[in-house]
C-alpha positions in Angstrom: -17.7 -2.1 0.3 -15.8 -1.5 -2.9 -12.5 -0.7 -0.8 -12.9 -4.2 0.8 -13.4 -6.2 -2.4 -10.4 -4.0 -3.9 -8.4 -4.6 -1.2 -9.0 -8.3 -1.1 -8.1 -8.5 -4.9 -4.8 -6.9 -4.1 -3.8 -9.2 -1.3 -4.8 -12.3 -2.9 -4.1 -11.6 -6.5 -0.9 -9.2 -6.3 0.7 -10.1 -3.1 -0.3 -13.8 -2.5 2.8 -15.1 -1.1 4.6 -11.8 -0.4 6.0 -12.2 2.7 8.3 -9.1 2.2 7.7 -5.4 3.0 4.8 -3.8 5.0 1.0 -3.9 5.5 -0.7 -1.0 7.2 -3.6 -1.6 9.4 -6.2 -0.8 6.9 -4.9 -3.2 4.5 -4.8 -6.2 7.1 -8.3 -5.4 8.9 -10.0 -5.0 5.4 -8.4 -8.5 4.1 -9.8 -10.0 7.6 -13.3 -8.4 7.3 -13.4 -9.8 3.8 -12.1 -13.3 4.9 -14.7 -13.5 7.8 -17.8 -12.4 5.4 -16.6 -15.1 2.9 -16.3 -17.6 6.0 -19.7 -16.8 7.2 -21.4 -17.0 3.9 -19.8 -20.4 2.9 -20.6 -21.8 6.9 -24.3 -20.3 6.5 -24.9 -22.3 3.1 -23.3 -25.4 4.5 -25.5 -25.1 7.7 -28.6 -24.2 5.6 -28.2 -27.2 3.2 -27.2 -29.7 6.1 -30.0 -32.0 5.2 -29.5 -32.2 1.7 -26.6 -34.4 1.8 -25.2 -33.6 -1.7 -25.3 -29.6 -1.4 -23.9 -30.2 2.3 -21.0 -32.3 1.0 -20.3 -29.7 -1.9 -20.4 -26.6 0.2 -18.2 -28.2 2.7 -15.7 -29.2 0.1 -16.0 -25.4 -1.2 -15.6 -24.0 2.4 -12.3 -26.3 2.9 -10.8 -25.3 -0.4 -11.5 -21.5 0.1 -10.0 -21.9 3.5 -7.0 -23.7 2.2 -6.5 -21.1 -0.7 -6.5 -18.1 1.7 -4.1 -19.7 4.2 -0.9 -18.4 2.6 -2.2 -14.8 1.8 -3.4 -14.8 5.4 -0.1 -15.7 6.8 1.7 -13.3 4.4 -0.4 -10.3 5.2 0.1 -10.9 8.8 3.7 -11.2 8.4 3.6 -8.0 6.3 1.6 -6.4 9.4 4.1 -7.5 12.1 6.7 -5.8 9.5 4.8 -2.7 10.0 5.1 -2.5 13.6 8.8 -3.3 13.3 8.7 -6.9 14.5 10.1 -10.0 12.3 7.5 -12.5 10.9 8.6 -15.1 13.5 6.5 -13.1 16.0 3.3 -14.9 14.3 4.2 -17.9 16.1 3.6 -16.3 19.6 0.1 -17.2 18.7 0.8 -20.9 19.6 1.2 -20.2 23.4 -2.4 -21.0 24.4 -4.8 -18.1 25.3 -1.9 -15.7 26.1 -0.3 -15.9 22.6 -3.5 -15.4 20.6 -4.3 -11.9 22.6 -0.4 -10.8 22.6 -0.6 -11.4 18.7 -4.0 -9.5 18.6 -2.5 -6.5 20.4 0.5 -6.5 18.1 -1.9 -6.5 14.8 -3.9 -3.6 16.4 -0.9 -1.4 17.1 -0.2 1.7 14.9 2.5 1.0 12.4 5.9 2.6 12.7 5.7 6.1 10.9 9.1 6.1 9.6 11.3 3.5 7.4 12.3 0.3 9.3 14.3 -2.6 8.3 11.3 -4.1 6.5 10.9 -1.0 4.1 9.0 2.5 3.9 5.4 2.6 5.5 2.6 1.9 2.8 -0.1 4.8 2.7 
């Protein structure tokens, strides 16, 4: 659990809008796991307090603010992950193709990274 938190802090604090370099599978998927847990917790609180108008609005605003704050680091770590497999950051737009695009991007994100240095830098250990 500590690795997930440390990785999340590193991606959000140190590499917030860093679209250069590479991100290995571990860095990417630990970040995704942390974002999913945060989203589920906020969604749960929003759902539980749905009948208490003020708390519902508060958690809905918090949920929206957190989602907006994590947008840039999510895009950045995804682009760096694509760099790790030798693809340019523009490949993130493949997800805009309905159904097939999201599946294709998922397959790209699951792939092992290149073991040698590529045009985006050396592999991250």
